[in-house]
N, C-alpha and C positions, 0 to 999 in steps of 0.2 A: 630690341638693343640692350647690350650688357652694360652693367655699370659694378665697377669693384671698388668699395668702401675699405679702406685697411688701415688697421692700426700699423705702428711704425715698430718702437722697441718691442723687441721679442718676437714679432711677427715677419714683415718684411725685412726687419732690421735684426741681425743677431742680437741677442741681449749682452754679451760681453764685448763684442768687437765693433757693434754697430755697422756692421757690413751687408751689403744687399747682393753680395757677387753670385750667390748660389741662383738667384733669381735673375739675373741680369738677360739671361737670353730669352727668357720667358716674358719680362717686361718690355723687351723690344717687339716681341712676336705680337702682343696685346696692342702696342702703338700701331703696328702695321695694320692689324684687324680693326683699328678705331673703336677699341675698348677702352672707356677711360679709367686709369686707376689713381683713386682718390685717396689722398692721407686723410685719416681722422685720427687725431692724436692729442697727447696733452702737451706735445711741443709747442714752441712760441712761433707767431708769423716769422719771425727772423730766421729761427731755425729751420722752418719748411722752405722757405724761398730759398735759401741756400741748397739744401737737399735736394730740391728741385732740378736745380740746375745740373747737379750731379745725376740725376737720375733721367735729365731731359725729358722731364715732365711739365707739361703745360697746362694741366687741368686745374679744377678748382680743388681745395682742400679746406680743412675743418680743424681749427687748432682750438688748444687749451679745452680741450674735454667738452667741445661742443659750444663754447664762449663765443665764437665767430665763425661765419662761413666767409671763405676768400674765393672771389671769383676773377680771374683774370679779364681785365674791360677788353669788352668787344667779343667775348667768349660766346655769348647769346646774343640774341638779335637786339635785346633793349636791357638796361641795368634793370634787375628785378626789383619789386616794390619793397620799399624799406631799406635798400642799401644806400650807402655813401661811397663817394669815390675817393680812395686815398692811395696816392702814387699811382700805381699801374693796375689797381686791383678795387672791384667793386666790394664793399666791407659791409657784411649782416652781422651786425653786433647784438648780442644775445645775453650779455652779463653786465654788471656793474664792474667799474675798473679795481685793478689791483690794489689799490691804495685803500680801498674800502675792506678788504680782508685784510690788511696788515692793521690796519685801525681796531678792528675786531679781535684780532689775536692779542693785541696790547691788552683790550679790554677784558677779554674772556680767559685768557691763557696764562696769566700769572702763576695759578696754585700747579702748573704742570711746568715751571721754568725751566728745569734742569732734565726734562724729559723728551724734550723735541728741540729740532733746531730746524729753520726756514733757509731758502734759498737766500733771503736777504740778511739773516743774521750769519749765515756762513761767510758770505761775500765781506760783510763788516767785520768780521772777525780776523778773517784770513785772506781776504780779497779772491780774486777769480780763480788762483791757484787752488786755494782750498776747495772750491765748488768743483774744479775739474777732478780734484783728487778722488772725492767723494763720489762722483757720478760717473767716473771713468772716461769722460771728454776730453778732448785736447783744450788748450786754454781758449782758442777762437771759437770752438764749439761751446765751451762754458759760457762764454760772452754774449754769445747769441741766447744761450738758455737762460741765461738772467734777464733779457729783454722782455719780461712778461707784461702783459696789458691787462688780465682779466682773472689772475689766479695766482695762488702762491704755494708751491710744492713744500711739503711739510717731511722730514726726516724723522719718523719716531724711533725712541731710544728707550722707552720705559716698557713695563710689561705689558702683556695682552690687557690683561683687566683695566689698567689705568687708560690704556689707550681708548678701549670702549667709554669709559669716563669723560674722557676728552672729548671725543666725537659728540658725546651727546649735549656736553658744554656748548660748544662749538654750533651745533645746529639748535640748540635753544636760543642761542644769540643770533640767530639768523644767517649761517653760513650751512653751505651744502660739503661734504666731504665724500672724494673718490678715492679707491684705492687702486693704485696702478702697478706695475711690476716693483716698482723700487720705492714710490716715495706716495704719501696720501696729496692729494690736491685739495686746497679748500678755494672755493668759488660760488658762483651765483648758481642759481636754480636751473642748472642746464644740465644736457647730456650730449654724449654723442649720438644715441638715436634720435632724439628730438631734431638735432641738426642734419642728421642724415635723412630724415624724412623730408624736413623743408627743400634739401638741395635736391633730392629726387624728384619733388614735385615740380622744382625749377626746369629740371632737364625734361620732364614730362611735356611742361606747357610750352617748351620749345622744341616738341618734336612730335609728329603724327606717328610715329612707331611706339608701340608698347615697350616698357622696359623691365628687365629682370635684375634684380640687384644681389649681391654677395657683399656680407660684411665680414671682416676678417678680425680676429683678437686673441689674446692669451691671458688677458687679465680681468679683474672684477669691472674696472671702469669701461669694459667692452661690453659689458651684458646687454647694455640698453640698446646697443646699435644692432649686435648679435641676434636680438629677438625683434628688431624693426626690419630687418633686411627679408627679403624673398627666400634667401638661402643664408647660412651661417656656415662660417668654417673657424673651428676653435684650434688654436695652435699649440701643440704640446709644450710644455716649458719644464726645464730641469731645476728651475729656481723657486716655482710656486706652484700651487694648486691649480688646476685648470679651472676658468669661471664656470660656475652652474650655470647653464643654460636650459629653460624650460623644452623638453620634448616636443619635437617639430619633423616636420617634412622637410627634406633639404639641409639636414644637419651634417657636417663632414668634420671629423675629428680627426687630426694630423697624428701618425706613430712619429713623425720626425720633428724637430725643434727648429724655431726661427725660420730663415728663410728657405731652409729645406723643407719643411713643414708646408711652407705657403705655398710654394711649387707643386707639391703632391695633392694639396687640397684644392687649389685654383683649376689645376690640371683635371682632376676628378670632376668638379663643376662644368668645366667647359665641355666636358665629354658628354653631359648629360643633354637630352633632348631639349 
């Protein structure tokens, strides 16, 4: 059985428009072939739930850079160990709550006060409209993006040298930062790779078939899952350097960007024996 673990922004979704239209036909084919497409993203649970409706996707998903695994209730034979039932999902939480990271920023971030802003501060200063403008999201999408549970996105405004100092300061204070395509993400000691391996093990425990997985991403926060899956697809980006993945067998690098590159790489992976 094949499993596709995919980043969203800049990978399955276009970096600028957030459209997945170029991949729509392949997504339908994958669903017909019963190959799960599993979002693994920095996005919130609310964002992914809304997007899954548009994608007609009813598979598990991983949110906020591995902070939680969300599984539709009844998707597997029984609720996985360590999961709690929230609404219509089994939720495996792997991080402390968002408020802890906001408190850490209040304590460790004042020396950098004019050099960064967070989703929380952007909304406090200018409301959801300001967040929508910075992210390129609609008002409704920005509202969902602000419903974070386990992490805080940070837009860095200062120099590269000061950014390194900032990351070191927060790391020393107990935070963990991951660089996405647009924002830094401050959260717990989690990553996409660890969550991928845990969810893949749950799939394996519920099936007699061996599983072959591919991870797809375009940013630094995708490296852990690109190196955890059986195969990796690095999506080209016009906005930032490609993540540096350790050389390995079954490594695909797209020539096209966004969902066009997604289709290119997934098609090549499916063609392998």
